[in-house]
NUKOL-44834 format. One line per 8 residues: number of its first residue (from 0); their letters; for each residue x, y, z of C-alpha. Coordinates in Angstrom, 1 decimal. Layout:
// NUKOL-44834
NUM> A> X,Y,Z; ...
//
This chain:
// NUKOL-44834
0> MKYIKTYS> -21.9,29.4,-25.6; -18.6,29.2,-27.5; -16.1,29.0,-24.7; -18.1,27.2,-22.0; -19.5,23.6,-21.7; -21.5,22.5,-18.6; -20.5,18.9,-17.0; -24.0,17.6,-18.2
8> DISIKDVA> -22.9,18.2,-21.8; -19.4,16.8,-21.6; -18.3,13.2,-22.4; -15.0,11.4,-23.0; -15.2,12.4,-26.8; -14.5,15.9,-25.5; -11.0,15.4,-24.4; -9.5,17.7,-27.1
16> SVGAKNAA> -11.7,20.5,-26.1; -11.8,20.3,-22.2; -9.0,18.0,-21.2; -9.0,14.5,-19.6; -10.0,15.6,-16.2; -13.0,17.6,-17.3; -14.0,15.0,-19.8; -13.9,12.3,-17.1
24> LGEMKSGL> -16.2,14.4,-14.9; -18.6,14.8,-17.5; -18.6,11.2,-18.3; -19.2,10.2,-14.9; -21.8,12.9,-14.3; -23.9,11.4,-17.2; -23.0,7.8,-17.2; -22.6,7.0,-13.3
32> SRAGLKIP> -25.0,9.3,-11.4; -27.8,6.8,-11.6; -25.5,4.1,-10.0; -25.2,6.3,-7.0; -21.9,8.1,-7.8; -22.0,11.7,-6.8; -20.1,14.3,-8.8; -20.2,18.1,-8.0
40> DGFATTAD> -22.0,20.3,-10.5; -19.9,22.5,-12.5; -18.7,23.7,-15.9; -15.6,24.0,-17.9; -13.9,26.5,-20.2; -12.6,25.2,-23.4; -9.0,25.0,-24.9; -10.2,27.6,-27.4
48> AYRYFLEA> -10.9,30.1,-24.4; -7.1,29.7,-23.4; -5.9,30.1,-26.8; -7.9,33.3,-27.4; -6.6,34.6,-23.9; -3.0,34.0,-25.1; -3.9,35.6,-28.5; -5.7,38.6,-27.1
56> NNLAPRIR> -2.8,39.4,-24.7; 0.0,38.8,-27.2; 1.4,36.3,-24.7; 2.9,33.7,-26.9; 5.8,35.8,-28.2; 6.7,36.9,-24.6; 6.4,33.2,-23.3; 8.8,32.1,-26.0
64> EALGNIDP> 11.2,34.8,-25.3; 11.3,34.0,-21.5; 11.9,30.4,-22.2; 14.5,31.2,-24.8; 17.3,28.6,-24.7; 17.1,27.9,-20.8; 18.5,24.6,-19.7; 15.7,22.8,-17.8
72> RNISELAH> 18.4,21.1,-15.6; 19.7,24.4,-14.5; 17.4,25.2,-11.5; 18.0,29.0,-11.3; 17.3,29.5,-14.9; 14.2,27.5,-14.8; 12.8,29.1,-11.7; 13.5,32.7,-13.0
80> AGANIRNF> 11.9,32.0,-16.3; 8.9,30.2,-14.8; 8.3,33.0,-12.4; 8.3,35.7,-15.0; 5.8,33.8,-17.3; 3.4,33.1,-14.4; 3.6,36.7,-13.3; 2.6,38.3,-16.7
88> VRHATLPK> 0.0,35.6,-17.3; -1.6,36.5,-14.1; -1.5,40.3,-14.8; -3.0,39.9,-18.2; -6.7,40.5,-19.1; -9.4,37.8,-19.8; -11.0,38.6,-23.1; -14.4,40.2,-22.6
96> EVAAEISV> -16.2,37.5,-24.6; -14.6,34.7,-22.2; -15.1,36.7,-19.1; -18.8,37.3,-20.2; -19.5,33.6,-20.8; -17.8,32.6,-17.4; -19.9,35.2,-15.6; -23.2,34.0,-17.2
104> AYREFCSQ> -22.3,30.3,-16.5; -21.4,31.2,-12.9; -24.7,33.3,-12.4; -26.8,30.1,-13.7; -24.7,27.9,-11.4; -25.4,30.3,-8.4; -29.2,30.4,-9.4; -29.2,26.4,-9.0
112> HAANAIVA> -27.1,26.2,-5.7; -26.6,29.5,-3.8; -26.0,33.2,-4.2; -22.3,33.6,-4.7; -21.7,30.0,-4.4; -18.3,28.7,-3.4; -16.4,26.8,-6.2; -13.1,25.3,-6.8
120> VRGSPTAV> -11.1,25.9,-10.1; -8.9,23.3,-11.5; -6.8,22.8,-14.7; -7.5,20.2,-17.1; -4.6,20.2,-19.7; -5.3,19.1,-23.5; -2.7,17.9,-25.8; -4.0,17.1,-29.3
128> DIPGVAFT> -2.5,14.4,-31.1; 0.2,13.8,-28.5; -0.4,10.1,-27.0; 1.1,8.8,-23.9; 1.5,12.1,-22.0; 0.3,12.5,-18.5; -0.1,15.9,-16.8; -0.9,14.7,-13.2
136> GQQESCLN> -0.1,17.2,-10.4; 1.4,19.9,-12.7; -1.3,22.5,-12.3; -2.3,24.6,-9.4; -5.9,24.4,-7.9; -7.7,27.4,-6.5; -10.2,26.5,-3.8; -12.9,28.4,-1.9
144> IRGIENLI> -13.6,30.8,-4.7; -16.7,33.1,-4.3; -18.0,35.9,-6.7; -17.2,36.7,-10.1; -14.3,38.9,-9.5; -12.5,36.4,-7.5; -13.4,33.8,-10.0; -11.8,35.7,-12.9
152> EACKRVYA> -8.6,36.2,-10.8; -8.4,32.4,-10.0; -9.0,31.4,-13.7; -5.8,33.5,-14.6; -4.0,32.0,-11.7; -4.7,28.3,-12.9; -3.9,29.4,-16.5; -0.5,30.7,-15.3
160> SLFTDRAI> 0.1,27.3,-13.5; 0.5,25.6,-17.0; 4.1,27.3,-16.5; 5.1,25.8,-13.3; 8.7,24.8,-13.4; 7.6,21.2,-13.3; 5.3,21.6,-16.2; 8.1,23.2,-18.2
168> VYREEMGI> 10.4,20.4,-17.5; 8.0,17.8,-18.2; 7.1,19.2,-21.7; 10.7,19.9,-22.4; 11.7,16.2,-21.7; 8.6,14.9,-23.7; 9.6,17.0,-26.7; 6.2,18.7,-26.5
176> DHFDVALS> 5.9,22.2,-27.8; 4.7,24.4,-25.1; 2.0,25.7,-27.4; 0.7,22.2,-28.3; -0.7,22.0,-25.0; -3.8,24.2,-23.9; -5.6,24.4,-20.6; -9.2,23.9,-20.0
184> LGIQKLVR> -10.6,25.1,-16.5; -13.0,23.0,-14.4; -15.1,25.3,-12.2; -16.9,23.1,-9.8; -19.1,23.5,-6.7; -16.6,23.2,-3.7; -17.1,20.2,-1.7; -16.7,21.5,2.1
192> ADQAVSGV> -14.1,19.0,3.0; -12.6,21.7,5.2; -15.4,20.5,7.6; -14.7,16.9,7.1; -12.0,14.8,5.2; -10.6,14.3,1.7; -8.2,12.3,-0.2; -7.1,10.2,-3.1
200> MYTLEPET> -7.5,6.5,-4.0; -6.1,3.9,-6.6; -7.7,1.0,-7.9; -4.5,-0.8,-7.4; -1.6,-1.0,-4.8; 0.5,1.8,-6.1; 4.1,0.4,-5.0; 3.7,-3.3,-6.4
208> GFRDIVYI> 1.0,-2.7,-9.1; -1.1,-5.6,-7.3; -4.5,-5.0,-9.0; -7.0,-6.6,-6.4; -6.6,-3.6,-4.0; -8.3,-0.3,-3.5; -5.8,1.9,-1.8; -7.2,5.0,-0.2
216> CASYGLGE> -5.4,7.9,1.5; -7.4,10.2,3.9; -6.9,13.3,5.9; -8.8,16.2,7.4; -9.7,19.3,5.4; -9.2,20.1,1.7; -7.2,17.8,-0.4; -4.4,20.0,-1.6
224> NIAQGRLN> -2.1,18.8,1.3; -2.4,15.2,0.2; -1.8,16.0,-3.3; 1.4,18.1,-2.6; 2.4,15.4,0.0; 2.7,17.8,2.8; 1.5,15.3,5.5; 1.3,11.6,6.3
232> PDEYYVCK> -2.4,10.7,5.8; -4.3,7.6,6.9; -3.9,4.8,4.6; -6.6,1.9,4.0; -6.5,-1.1,1.6; -9.6,-3.0,0.6; -9.6,-6.4,-1.3; -11.8,-6.0,-4.5
240> SVVTASTR> -12.4,-9.7,-5.1; -14.4,-10.2,-1.9; -16.4,-6.8,-1.7; -20.0,-8.1,-1.3; -23.2,-6.7,0.2; -22.4,-8.6,3.4; -18.6,-8.4,3.8; -16.2,-5.7,4.6
248> PIIRKLLG> -12.7,-6.7,3.4; -10.7,-3.7,4.9; -7.6,-5.6,5.1; -5.2,-3.0,6.5; -5.5,0.4,8.2; -2.3,2.6,8.9; -2.8,5.8,10.9; -1.0,8.8,9.7
256> DKALKMVC> -0.1,11.8,11.7; -2.4,14.2,9.7; -0.5,17.1,11.0; -2.2,19.8,8.9; -5.7,20.7,7.8; -6.4,22.9,5.0; -9.6,25.1,5.7; -11.5,28.0,3.9
264> TGEQSAGI> -10.8,31.5,5.0; -13.2,34.4,4.9; -10.8,36.5,2.8; -9.7,36.1,-0.9; -6.4,37.5,-2.2; -5.2,36.9,-5.8; -7.3,33.6,-6.1; -6.1,32.2,-2.7
272> ATRNIPTI> -8.7,31.6,0.0; -7.4,28.9,2.1; -4.8,28.4,4.8; -3.3,25.4,6.8; -3.9,25.0,10.5; -2.5,22.3,12.7; -4.8,19.4,13.6; -5.5,18.7,17.3
280> GSERQAFA> -4.4,15.7,19.1; -7.8,13.7,19.0; -7.8,14.2,15.2; -4.2,12.9,14.9; -5.0,9.9,17.1; -8.2,8.8,15.3; -8.8,7.4,11.8; -10.2,10.0,9.5
288> LDDDDIIR> -12.7,7.5,7.9; -14.9,4.9,9.7; -15.5,1.5,8.0; -18.7,2.5,6.3; -17.0,5.3,4.4; -14.1,3.2,3.4; -16.3,0.5,1.9; -18.4,3.3,0.0
296> LARSAMLI> -15.3,4.7,-1.3; -14.1,1.3,-2.4; -17.3,0.6,-4.1; -17.1,4.0,-5.9; -13.5,3.2,-7.1; -14.5,-0.2,-8.4; -17.5,1.3,-10.3; -15.4,3.9,-11.9
304> EKYFSAKY> -12.6,1.5,-12.9; -15.2,-1.0,-14.4; -17.0,1.8,-16.3; -13.8,3.5,-17.8; -12.4,0.1,-18.7; -15.5,-0.7,-20.6; -15.4,2.8,-22.2; -11.7,2.4,-23.4
312> NRDLSMDI> -12.1,-1.4,-24.0; -9.0,-2.2,-22.1; -8.2,-3.0,-18.3; -7.6,0.1,-16.5; -6.6,1.2,-13.1; -7.8,4.4,-11.9; -6.3,7.4,-9.9; -9.3,9.2,-8.2
320> EWAKDGAT> -9.6,12.2,-5.9; -12.5,12.3,-3.5; -14.0,14.6,-0.8; -16.5,14.3,2.0; -18.8,17.3,2.4; -19.0,18.2,6.2; -22.4,19.9,5.7; -24.2,17.0,3.9
328> GELLIVQA> -22.0,14.0,4.9; -21.9,12.9,1.2; -18.9,11.4,-0.4; -18.2,12.8,-3.8; -15.8,12.2,-6.6; -13.8,15.3,-7.6; -11.3,13.9,-10.3; -10.7,10.6,-11.8
336> RPEGGASS> -8.0,9.5,-14.5; -6.4,6.5,-15.7; -3.4,5.6,-13.3; -0.1,6.1,-15.0; 2.4,4.8,-12.6; 2.5,1.1,-11.5; -0.1,-0.1,-14.0; 1.8,1.4,-16.9
344> RPQNDENR> 5.1,-0.4,-16.0; 5.9,-3.2,-18.4; 5.0,-6.6,-17.0; 7.7,-9.3,-17.4; 8.7,-12.6,-15.7; 11.9,-11.3,-14.3; 12.2,-11.1,-10.5; 15.0,-8.9,-9.1
352> TFDVTSAP> 15.8,-9.4,-5.3; 18.0,-7.3,-3.3; 19.8,-8.1,0.0; 21.7,-5.9,2.4; 24.2,-8.2,3.9; 25.5,-8.0,7.4; 23.8,-4.5,8.0; 23.7,-2.9,11.4
360> APIGTGKR> 20.5,-1.6,12.8; 19.0,1.1,10.6; 19.1,4.6,11.8; 15.6,5.3,10.4; 12.8,3.8,8.5; 9.8,5.0,6.3; 7.5,4.0,3.6; 9.3,2.3,0.8
368> VGTGVAVG> 9.1,3.4,-2.8; 10.6,1.4,-5.4; 13.2,-1.6,-5.4; 16.8,-1.0,-5.1; 19.8,0.0,-2.7; 21.6,3.4,-3.0; 24.8,4.5,-1.5; 25.9,8.1,-1.4
376> HARVITDP> 26.5,11.2,0.6; 23.5,12.8,2.2; 22.4,16.3,1.2; 19.7,17.8,3.6; 17.9,20.5,1.8; 14.7,21.9,3.3; 14.6,25.3,1.1; 14.1,24.9,-2.7
384> AALNELKP> 16.4,27.9,-3.1; 19.4,25.5,-2.0; 18.7,22.8,-4.5; 21.8,23.9,-6.5; 23.8,22.2,-3.7; 22.6,18.8,-4.8; 25.3,17.0,-6.7; 25.1,13.9,-8.9
392> GDILVTDT> 24.7,10.7,-6.8; 23.7,12.5,-3.6; 21.0,11.2,-1.5; 18.4,14.0,-1.2; 17.0,14.4,2.3; 14.1,16.9,2.8; 10.8,17.6,4.4; 8.8,16.9,1.1
400> TDGNWESA> 9.0,17.7,-2.4; 6.5,19.1,-5.1; 6.8,19.3,-8.8; 9.3,22.2,-8.9; 12.0,19.8,-7.4; 11.7,17.6,-10.5; 14.9,18.5,-12.3; 16.8,18.3,-9.0
408> LKLASAVI> 15.5,14.7,-8.3; 17.1,13.5,-11.4; 20.7,14.2,-9.9; 19.8,12.2,-6.8; 20.6,8.4,-6.2; 17.8,8.2,-3.7; 15.1,10.4,-1.9; 14.4,10.5,1.8
416> TDHGHRNS> 11.5,12.6,3.2; 10.0,13.5,6.5; 6.4,13.5,4.9; 4.5,11.9,2.1; 2.5,8.8,1.1; 2.6,6.5,-1.9; 0.6,8.9,-4.1; 2.7,12.0,-3.1
424> HTAIAARK> 4.8,13.9,-5.7; 8.0,12.3,-4.1; 6.8,8.7,-4.6; 5.4,9.3,-8.2; 8.8,11.0,-9.2; 10.9,8.2,-7.7; 9.0,5.6,-9.5; 9.2,7.5,-12.7
432> LGIPAIIG> 12.9,8.1,-12.4; 13.7,4.5,-11.0; 15.4,5.6,-7.9; 14.6,4.2,-4.4; 12.7,6.6,-1.9; 11.9,6.3,1.7; 9.1,8.7,2.5; 7.2,9.6,5.7
440> TRNATQII> 10.0,9.0,8.0; 9.0,11.9,10.1; 12.4,13.0,11.4; 15.0,12.3,8.6; 16.0,16.0,8.4; 16.7,16.1,12.1; 18.6,12.9,12.4; 20.7,13.1,9.2
448> RSGQMLSV> 23.4,15.6,8.4; 24.7,16.8,5.0; 27.9,15.0,3.9; 26.9,11.9,6.0; 27.4,8.6,4.0; 24.3,6.8,3.8; 23.0,3.3,2.4; 19.2,3.4,1.4
456> ACVAGDSG> 17.7,0.0,1.1; 14.2,-0.6,-0.4; 14.4,-4.4,-0.9; 11.2,-5.9,0.4; 7.9,-5.2,2.3; 6.3,-1.8,3.1; 9.4,-0.3,4.8; 12.6,1.1,3.6
464> QIYNGKQA> 15.8,1.3,5.8; 18.3,3.9,6.3; 21.7,2.8,7.3; 24.8,4.8,8.3; 27.8,4.2,6.3; 28.4,2.3,3.0; 26.7,-1.2,3.2; 27.2,-4.1,1.0
472> FTMATDNN> 24.4,-5.4,-1.0; 23.8,-8.3,-3.5; 21.4,-8.5,-6.3; 19.8,-11.9,-7.8; 17.8,-12.1,-10.9; 15.4,-14.9,-11.8; 13.4,-15.2,-14.9; 10.1,-17.3,-14.5
480> AALPQPQT> 9.0,-17.3,-18.2; 10.3,-20.9,-19.1; 9.4,-22.4,-15.6; 7.8,-26.0,-15.8; 4.5,-26.5,-14.1; 5.0,-29.6,-11.8; 1.9,-31.7,-10.7; 3.2,-31.4,-6.9
488> HIMLNLAH> 1.7,-28.1,-5.6; 4.5,-25.6,-4.9; 3.4,-23.3,-2.0; 5.2,-20.3,-0.2; 6.3,-19.9,3.3; 5.5,-16.4,4.2; 6.4,-14.7,7.4; 5.8,-10.9,6.9
496> PEQAFELS> 2.3,-9.6,5.4; 4.0,-6.5,4.1; 5.8,-8.8,1.5; 2.7,-10.5,0.5; 1.7,-8.3,-2.6; 5.2,-8.4,-3.9; 5.4,-12.1,-3.5; 1.9,-13.0,-4.8
504> SLPVDGVG> 3.5,-12.7,-8.3; 5.7,-15.9,-7.8; 4.6,-19.0,-9.6; 3.0,-20.7,-6.6; -0.2,-22.4,-5.7; -0.8,-20.6,-2.5; 0.7,-20.1,1.0; 1.7,-23.3,2.8
512> LARLEYII> 2.6,-21.5,6.0; 1.7,-18.0,7.2; 3.3,-17.5,10.7; 1.3,-15.3,13.3; 4.3,-14.9,15.4; 5.8,-12.2,13.1; 2.6,-10.2,13.1; 2.5,-10.4,16.9
520> RDTIRVHP> 6.3,-9.5,17.3; 6.7,-6.9,14.5; 3.4,-5.2,14.6; 1.3,-5.8,17.6; 4.4,-6.0,19.8; 2.5,-6.4,23.1; 2.0,-9.7,25.1; -1.7,-10.9,24.7
528> RAILEYDK> -2.0,-11.0,28.5; -0.9,-7.4,28.8; -3.5,-6.6,26.4; -6.3,-8.4,28.2; -5.3,-6.9,31.5; -4.4,-3.5,30.4; -6.4,-1.7,32.9; -4.5,-3.6,35.7
536> LDADLQER> -1.0,-2.6,34.5; 1.1,-0.2,36.3; 1.0,3.4,34.9; 4.6,3.1,33.3; 3.7,0.0,31.3; 0.4,1.5,30.3; 2.1,4.6,28.8; 4.4,2.5,27.0
544> IKPLLQGY> 1.5,0.6,25.4; -0.8,3.5,25.0; 0.7,5.0,21.7; 0.1,1.7,19.9; -3.6,1.8,20.8; -4.2,5.2,18.9; -7.2,4.8,16.6; -8.7,1.7,18.3
552> ANAQEYYI> -11.6,1.4,20.8; -9.7,-0.5,23.5; -6.6,-2.7,23.8; -8.4,-5.9,22.9; -9.7,-4.5,19.5; -6.2,-3.3,18.7; -4.7,-6.8,19.1; -7.7,-8.5,17.3
560> QKLAEGIA> -7.7,-6.0,14.5; -3.9,-5.9,13.8; -3.7,-9.6,13.9; -6.8,-9.9,11.4; -5.1,-7.3,9.2; -2.0,-9.2,9.0; -3.7,-12.5,8.1; -6.0,-10.7,5.6
568> TIAAAFFP> -3.3,-8.9,3.8; -1.7,-12.2,3.0; -5.0,-14.0,2.2; -6.0,-11.1,-0.2; -2.6,-11.1,-1.9; -3.0,-14.7,-2.9; -6.9,-14.9,-3.1; -8.5,-17.3,-4.3
576> RPVIVRYS> -5.4,-19.5,-3.8; -5.4,-21.4,-0.4; -3.4,-19.8,2.6; -2.7,-21.8,5.6; -2.3,-19.7,8.8; -0.6,-21.4,11.8; -1.7,-20.3,15.2; 0.8,-18.6,17.2
584> DFKSDEYA> 3.9,-20.8,18.2; 6.0,-18.5,20.3; 8.1,-20.2,23.1; 8.0,-18.8,26.6; 11.2,-16.7,26.1; 9.9,-15.2,22.9; 6.6,-14.4,24.5; 8.6,-12.8,27.3
592> SLIGGDLF> 10.3,-10.5,25.1; 7.0,-8.7,24.1; 6.0,-5.7,25.9; 4.6,-6.8,29.3; 5.8,-10.3,28.6; 8.0,-10.9,31.5; 4.9,-10.5,33.9; 3.1,-13.7,32.5
600> EPDEENPL> 5.8,-16.0,31.3; 7.6,-18.7,33.1; 11.4,-19.1,33.2; 11.9,-22.3,31.5; 15.3,-24.1,31.1; 14.4,-25.3,27.4; 11.5,-23.4,26.0; 11.8,-25.4,22.8
608> IGWRGAGR> 10.3,-28.4,24.5; 8.2,-26.4,27.0; 5.0,-24.5,27.2; 4.2,-24.0,23.5; 1.7,-24.7,20.7; -1.5,-26.5,21.5; -0.3,-27.1,25.2; -0.8,-23.3,25.7
616> YCNDDFNA> -4.4,-23.0,24.0; -6.6,-24.6,26.5; -4.5,-23.8,29.6; -6.3,-21.3,32.0; -3.4,-19.0,31.9; -3.6,-18.6,28.1; -7.0,-19.7,26.7; -8.2,-16.0,26.6
624> CFALECIA> -5.2,-15.1,24.6; -5.9,-18.0,22.2; -9.4,-16.7,21.8; -8.1,-13.4,20.5; -6.6,-15.5,17.7; -9.8,-17.2,17.0; -11.6,-14.0,16.8; -9.1,-12.5,14.4
632> LRRVRETM> -9.4,-15.7,12.2; -13.2,-15.6,12.2; -13.1,-11.8,11.4; -10.9,-12.4,8.3; -13.1,-15.4,7.0; -16.6,-14.1,7.7; -16.3,-10.2,8.2; -13.9,-9.8,5.5
640> GLTNVAVM> -15.0,-12.7,3.3; -11.4,-14.3,2.7; -12.6,-17.9,2.9; -9.3,-19.0,1.4; -7.9,-19.1,4.8; -7.4,-22.5,6.5; -5.8,-22.8,10.0; -3.2,-25.1,11.2
648> LPFARTPK> -2.4,-26.4,14.8; 1.3,-26.5,15.9; 2.9,-28.7,18.4; 0.1,-30.9,19.6; 1.6,-33.8,21.5; -1.3,-36.1,21.9; -4.7,-36.7,20.0; -6.5,-35.8,23.2
656> EASKVLDF> -4.7,-32.4,23.5; -5.6,-31.7,19.9; -9.1,-32.5,20.2; -9.4,-30.1,23.2; -8.1,-27.3,20.9; -10.6,-28.1,18.3; -13.4,-28.1,20.9; -12.3,-24.7,22.1
664> MATQGLVR> -12.1,-23.4,18.6; -15.8,-24.4,18.2; -16.8,-22.3,21.2; -15.3,-19.4,19.3; -17.2,-20.0,16.0; -14.5,-21.8,14.3; -15.7,-25.4,13.5; -13.9,-27.6,11.1
672> GEKGLQVF> -15.9,-28.3,8.0; -18.3,-25.4,8.6; -18.4,-22.7,6.0; -15.6,-24.5,4.2; -13.1,-24.3,7.1; -10.2,-26.7,7.0; -8.1,-27.3,9.9; -4.6,-29.0,9.4
680> LMCEIPSN> -2.0,-30.4,12.0; 1.7,-29.4,12.1; 3.4,-32.8,12.0; 6.4,-32.0,14.0; 6.5,-34.4,17.0; 7.4,-38.1,16.5; 3.9,-38.9,18.0; 2.2,-37.1,15.3
688> ALLADQFL> 3.7,-39.7,12.8; 3.7,-42.6,14.9; -0.2,-42.1,15.8; -0.9,-40.6,12.4; -4.3,-42.3,12.0; -5.5,-41.2,15.5; -4.6,-37.6,14.8; -5.9,-37.5,11.4
696> DHFDGFSI> -9.3,-38.5,12.8; -9.5,-34.8,14.0; -7.8,-33.1,11.1; -8.0,-32.4,7.4; -4.3,-33.2,6.7; -0.8,-32.8,7.9; 2.0,-30.3,7.0; 5.3,-31.5,8.0
704> GTNDLTQL> 7.5,-29.2,10.2; 11.0,-30.5,9.9; 12.9,-28.4,12.2; 11.1,-29.6,15.3; 10.7,-33.2,13.9; 14.5,-33.5,13.5; 15.1,-32.1,17.0; 12.8,-34.5,18.7
712> AMGVDRES> 13.6,-37.5,16.7; 17.4,-37.1,17.2; 17.4,-35.7,20.7; 19.2,-32.4,19.8; 18.5,-28.9,20.7; 18.2,-27.2,17.3; 19.6,-24.0,18.7; 22.8,-25.5,20.2
720> KLLEDFDE> 25.9,-24.7,18.6; 27.6,-27.9,19.9; 25.2,-30.3,18.0; 25.2,-29.2,14.3; 25.9,-32.5,12.7; 22.2,-33.6,12.7; 19.8,-32.5,10.0; 16.5,-33.5,8.1
728> RDPAVLTL> 18.4,-36.1,6.0; 18.9,-38.5,8.9; 17.1,-42.0,8.2; 15.2,-41.6,11.5; 13.7,-38.3,10.4; 12.9,-39.6,6.9; 11.3,-42.7,8.4; 8.9,-40.5,10.4
736> MEMAIDAC> 8.2,-38.2,7.3; 7.3,-41.3,5.2; 4.9,-42.6,7.8; 3.2,-39.2,7.8; 2.9,-39.1,4.1; 1.7,-42.6,3.7; -1.1,-42.2,6.2; -2.3,-39.1,4.6
744> NRRQKYIG> -2.3,-40.4,1.2; -4.0,-43.6,2.3; -6.7,-41.6,4.0; -6.9,-39.1,0.9; -6.1,-36.2,3.2; -3.9,-33.2,2.5; -0.1,-33.9,3.0; 2.5,-31.0,2.7
752> ICGDAPSR> 5.6,-29.9,4.0; 6.5,-26.3,5.2; 9.7,-26.9,7.1; 13.2,-25.5,5.8; 14.4,-28.8,4.6; 13.2,-28.6,1.0; 14.4,-25.1,0.7; 17.8,-26.1,1.7
760> YPEITRWL> 18.3,-29.6,0.3; 17.4,-30.5,-3.2; 17.9,-34.1,-2.2; 15.2,-33.8,0.3; 12.9,-32.2,-2.3; 13.4,-35.2,-4.7; 12.8,-37.7,-2.0; 9.6,-36.1,-1.0
768> VQQGIKSI> 8.4,-36.3,-4.7; 9.3,-39.8,-4.8; 7.3,-40.4,-1.5; 4.3,-39.0,-3.2; 3.9,-35.8,-1.2; 1.2,-33.6,-2.7; 2.4,-30.0,-1.6; 5.9,-28.4,-0.9
776> SLNPESIT> 6.0,-25.1,0.7; 9.2,-23.2,0.3; 11.0,-19.9,1.2; 10.8,-17.4,-1.6; 14.4,-17.4,-2.6; 14.3,-21.1,-3.4; 11.0,-21.2,-5.4; 12.4,-21.2,-8.9
784> QMIRIVAQ> 15.2,-23.6,-8.3; 13.0,-26.1,-6.5; 10.2,-25.9,-9.1; 12.8,-27.1,-11.6; 13.9,-29.8,-9.4; 10.4,-31.1,-8.6; 9.6,-31.1,-12.3; 12.6,-33.0,-13.1
792> EEEQSGP> 12.0,-35.6,-10.4; 8.3,-36.0,-11.5; 9.6,-36.5,-15.2; 12.1,-39.2,-14.0; 9.8,-40.9,-11.6; 7.0,-41.3,-14.2; 3.3,-41.5,-13.4
//
């Protein structure tokens, strides 16, 4: 046939004829099916069929006339021209030869599957001799199409979508003649995701460009809602480096509201045969995918990435659409293309960091897109017809956006949406335009009014913050290109897992201190005893905790899994570099501030030297809580395969106390030396340095904690405002640190420092190098400065 190609006859060599989408599907159909990848059957119309359609209906002159000299930045002009073109394309007649070939191909397809088989029709643009273009998300899809008459109508509808407002604007901006682009149609067996789930996945983390992640979005029903950003889907992160036959490195799960579900209807009108219905409560409160499906999808994504990287002879990250068939339970790939966002951004050694100084509590938060701060007047727009109200520099606040908002987004200094995810149109457009965006807030259009002065901060981590009024901010720039490489290991102090992917590009040898307290306080939020005794809590407290447990089998599984995910996110970001995780070191007043904590914590006059650290772990009132931490760490190392994680014990007053904790850890399956597990001691009490050899009999080394060591050496409360003249530079503190360093070096054990002192005092850093310390762990903002100081001191000190 002249105007039809079946997927079995298509490869990536046919891009000019059938477009990148269809070419990729044909390539995967032939090249990856034997590896277990499932691609729905189908066929494609060629670019020649589209051109013949235009010629037979004399459409080209009418399209040129409609576009005329419109200004694509004029939203009204653009909308009027686009609507006119789409209307007369949809009402044109498909040439008899093209319609006949589609009919023959569809009948053959039905003979292999079912009478009046249900198909999806999607556009696959072609652009001959126009490198570097990407038409992602510009064309309409028609789903649940049955019968030849409905198929012909759907084909014309997708042809018409070549002239959506967003597609017109894109070609105008890229300097592409509208007739240099043709449209191939992919006619594909519909995956009955309306009875199951569907989504998208990237073979990198789309916000930071971190390459060792498969990022998966999932929601119920057909996939158009995710593609258009109409809802907040579930999100899953899988670490590629440690996916094996025996590991399940799902390092993070985020439960989305999944408010809508697109399903098939029994009636078809003008190529539309779907509708949205609300999801029920049990669907919203459960994850759409189980762990088996998450891992299957991740393996498929990695297989596709490897295959196309080899085909194109360069490292590619892939943007993939998938669907699960509710009738068969199969997971199928419905589209795949090279990712054109995060992976295409130029890589350089410049780090920009923003800081919002002295800001009040935010009035709203959401998923962060981009890096930057914007200040401007809010413009709340929920109807595209009102986009002409947006003025240059305004902060656009809306429910969601699609490609037809593209020209308006160029006026905005920032975007805030109620719904969306990191692969939604808003996120993609914001990255392309270089403006900060906060998406998936759920309520921004309700809490913000037009004209209100706002500050939007996308500065670090997963979340962006919305502040009322004009807030001050600072920007710092570091260039790492010419940094020296000292012999002393430079490590990172890292508190918040959501910063891990971004900070992993810093020139460090690993993480010298990852604190569990921040995961417990900011993510879990509930006291571990309240988790363990959830069924015994009063009804009001249970109701307060219950929303946090959605998606988890029980309260304990929530605590363990969230703790494991926080640890695993850091470990995956730096894998295979070492990550030292310190067990929780909350004081009693800090534990009491957690939900339910006041029921279980004593009232201590000085919690800093009270019931904390190792002293808690084997106590009958806390050992079950400590067991939760051990289970989480074991899950990270063994189930997820992130064996770069070592553990560190804080605030152990005596060797006997430390030994008891190690024995308890062994009962939980964490045995020092087994499966490569290293266990370190936080050297932060004078007894740790004074009895260094006795402590080192039980540990693989020390990491010095300077805050508590100074407090206990000098007899000062480090939180007292009356005693501020004492710090780590005092000779007494230096003597204790020297004792610890000497003991570890003499016994050839690890010796590092993770307290604040090296980050604050260059003279301490120099002194540590002189003493022969092997590792210095620093706060992110001081990394580049201290690397230069360490290298300089090594050069001056000599071998």
